[in-house]
N, C-alpha and C positions, 0 to 999 in steps of 0.2 A: 380388500384394500380400501382404506378410507381416502377421501378426496384430497386431504393434505399430502398423504404419501404419493398419490398419483401425480399431483401437481409438482411435487419435489422431483420425482423421477423424470417427468416430462421436461422440466426446466433444465436439469443438469444433463439429461440426455442430449438436448439441443446444443448446449454449450460444449459438451465433450465432442460431439460430432462436427460442429462448426470448425473447431481447431484441428481435429484429427483428419478432416478431409483435405487439409492443406499440408501440414507438416508432421502429423502424428502426435502422439502424447495424450490423446483423448481419454485413455484409461486412467490417467491421473485424476480425472474428474468423475468419470462414470463408476469406477470401482469403489472409491470411498462412498459415493452416493448409495450404491447397492449394499455396502457393508452397514451403512446406517440403518437400513431396513431390518437388520437382524438375521439375514440369510447366512447359512454356514459358509465359511470362506471358499471352499471348493465350488459350491453352488454359485457363489458370487462370480467366480471366474467363468464358469460355463454360461451363466445368464448374461454376463457382459458380452461374451463372444457372440451369443445368439442375437443380442440386440445390435451389436456393432456391425455385424455382417449386413444388416439392412442399410445402415449409413454408408458402409464401404461400397456397396453396390451402387448407391445413388451417386456418390462422388465419382466412381469409376465411369459410369454411364455419362455423366456430365462432362468429364474430361475427354472421353472418347468422342462425343458429339462436337467438342471444340476442335478436334483434330490434333490435340497435344499428345496423345498416346501413340507411341511407335508400335503399331499392331504387329508388324513383322517380328519384332523383338519379343513382345509380350506373348504372342502365340507360342513361342518356344520356352519362355521362362515360367509362364503361368502354371502349367502342370507340375513343374519341378518344385515350385514354391508350395503348391497344394500337397504334394507328397511329403515334403520336408516338414510341414506343419503337422500332418497326421502322425508322423513318427515322433515328433516332439510331444504331442499330447499323450501318446502311449508311454513315452519315456518318463514324463513327469509323474505318472502314477507309480513309478518304481524308484525314482531318484529325486531327492529334494532339489527344487529349482533354485533355491537361494545360493547354491554353490557358485552360481554364475555372477552373483551381484558384484564382487570386487572387480572382476574382469569388465563388466558392463560399465562401471564407473570410469575406469581407465579409458575405455574406448570412447565414451561420451565426452570426456575431457579432451581427448585428442581431436575429435570431430569439432568441438567448440573452438578450440584454439586455431585449428586450420581454417575454419570458416571465418573467424574474425580477422585473422592475419591476411587472408587473401580477399581484400575488400572488393575487387572487381570480379571475383569468381562467380560464375553463374549468371552474369548479366546478359551474355550472348550465348547462342546455341552453336557449339563447335563440334557437335556429334556428326561424324562422317561415315557411320556404318560400322559393322562388326567384322573384324578378321576372325579366322577360325580359332585362333588362340584366345582372343578376347571373348568370343562367344562361349568357349569352354569355361573360362574364368567366371563369366557372368552366370552361367548355369550353376556353378559351384556356390557362388554368392547367393543366388536365389534359393538354393536348397538350404544353406546354412541359416539364412535369416528366416526362412519359412520354419525350419526346425526351432529356431530361437523363439519365434512368435508363439508356436504351440507349446513350447516347454516353459518359457518364462514371460516374455512379451514386452516389458517396458523399453521404450526407445526404438522399437522395430521401424516405425515410420521414419524416424530421424536417420537411422542407419541406411535404410533403403534410399531415401532421398540423397544422402551423401554419396552412396554408391553410384547413382545415376549422374550426379554432378561430376564424379571422377571420370566417367567415360565421355563427358563433353556436353551433356544437356544443360540448358539454362535452368534457373530455379523453377519456372513454371513447368517445363518439360519433365524435369526430374520429379517434381511433386505429382504430376499426372501419372507417370509410369510407376512411381512408388505406390500410389493408390491402387493400381491394378494388381500388383503383387501382394499388397496388404489384403486386398479383397480375397485373393486366392487362399492365403494362409488363414483368414478368418472363416471362410467357408469350411475348410477341412476341420478346423478346431471346433466350430459350432456343431457340425454333424457328429463328431465323435463325443463331445460333451453331452449332446442330446442322447446318443446311443447308450452312454453310461448312466443316464438318468440324472445328470448334474445341471439341468436347466430348469428354472422356474419360469414358465411362459407367462404366468400372470403378471410378472414383473418385466420380462424380456420384451413382450409385445408392445405395451405402451411406451416403454423407453425406446424401443427400436423405431416406432413410428415417429417419435420426436427427432430421432437421429436422422431419419430420412430428410426431414425438413432442414435440420442443421447442416447436414452434408451438402445439400443442394445450395443453401445460402453461402456456405464456406467456399465451395468450389467456384461459384459464380463470382464471389468477392475476389478470389485469387486471380481469376481470369481477367477481371475488369481492372484490378489494381496493378497486376504485374509483379515483376521481380522486386520492386521497391517495397512491396507489402510482404511477400513471402520470405525474403531473406531475414529481415529483423524478427519476424514471428518465429522462424526456424531457430534463430539464436536464442531468443527468449525461452522457448519451450525446451530446448536442449539444456539450458542453464537450470531450469526448474527440475527437469528430469535428474540431473546430476545431484541437485540438492535433496530430492526425494530419496534417491538411492543411497546417498550418504547417511541420511537420517535413519533409514531402515537397516543400514549396515552396522551402525554404532549404538542403536537403541537396545 
C-alpha cells in the first residue's frame, strides 16, 4: 500500500467512525473509501466490518465509562444481537441482500418523519425499566436488527437508536445503548467474514486504528454536547441514508 492510499483510508476511517459512534451511518463513508482501493465488493464488506468493530468497541467502552449504557438491559440483548448478525452473514451468502432495499427506504422515511415531527422527543430520559412483555419485544428487535446488520447493514445504527428512543431513553442514552448492540453485531459479522477469508487486514488494520480515534472523539463530543448535538446529527444522517438507498434503488 502506498502512502497516499494509507492516508486516504486513515482520514475516511476517522470521519466514518466519528459519525458512526453517535448515530450510525459510518458505512456511507468507509465502504466507498474501501471500494476506491479496488478491493472486490464482498471483500470490501468484510474488511469494513473488521475495521468498524475496532471503532465500535471504542465508542461502546467510552459510553459504558460515562454511565450512559443500561448494563442490565444490554447484558440480555447483546448475545441476541450477536447471534442475529451471525445468521445474517450466513444468509447473505445465499440470498441477494438488495431485496431489502425498498423496505429499508420506507422504514428510514418513517423514522425521519417521526423524529422531525416530535421536536421534544428524546430530550429527557423517561425510561422506567422493562416489563416482561417489553423485554421479549426488545429481544426480538435486537435479533432482527442484528440479522439486518449482518445481512445488509445500512441504517442499523439509526434503527437501533430509534428503537431505544421508543422505550423512553433520551438521545444520549439511546445512542449509547445502540452502540452496544451495534458492537455485538459487528463482532459476529467480522468473525464470520474473517472465517470465510473475506477480510483484507492490510487495509482493515490501518483503517480500524483510525476508527478507534474517530470513535473516541465522536463519543466524547456527544457526551459533552448532549441531545442538542445528537438529534440534528441523527436527522441529517438518516436523510443522507435515505438519499443513498434511493440512488442505489433506481440506478
